[in-house]
C-alpha angles and dihedrals in degrees: 000000000000123000118235114249092247091060091048090051090049090050091049091051091050092049091048089054090049090049092050091050092048092049090049092052091048093047092050092049094049091043092054091049092048091051092049088052090053099250092132090067097051121097103220134146112257092234091055091048091050090050089051092050091048090052090048091049090050090051093053092045090057099259126124117324124054108099116214103040095246122127095234098138111196097011111164116251095021108122133173092205134044111295088225089072093060115083118220111284093021119119121255115251103076099273092132105053100156 
């Protein structure tokens, strides 16, 4: 019971639209959180910011980072980089390495 190629193409197009919508929702959510954390006010190179976000993602996925072994995602004061690199009002986790 094989699908004709036209139906497969239609399904791919539908899935691409779903992916685009999901990515938009995720980007808006993360953007709102970043603005609340004060990242919109920080002058930082996009590549540095991306590196900080990648490090943060790794931390929450259970990779390197997080210090005391607990699964307290988002706990205040828990940083994966030196606190001296985070300006006042910036979130812990190394997202503002300027």
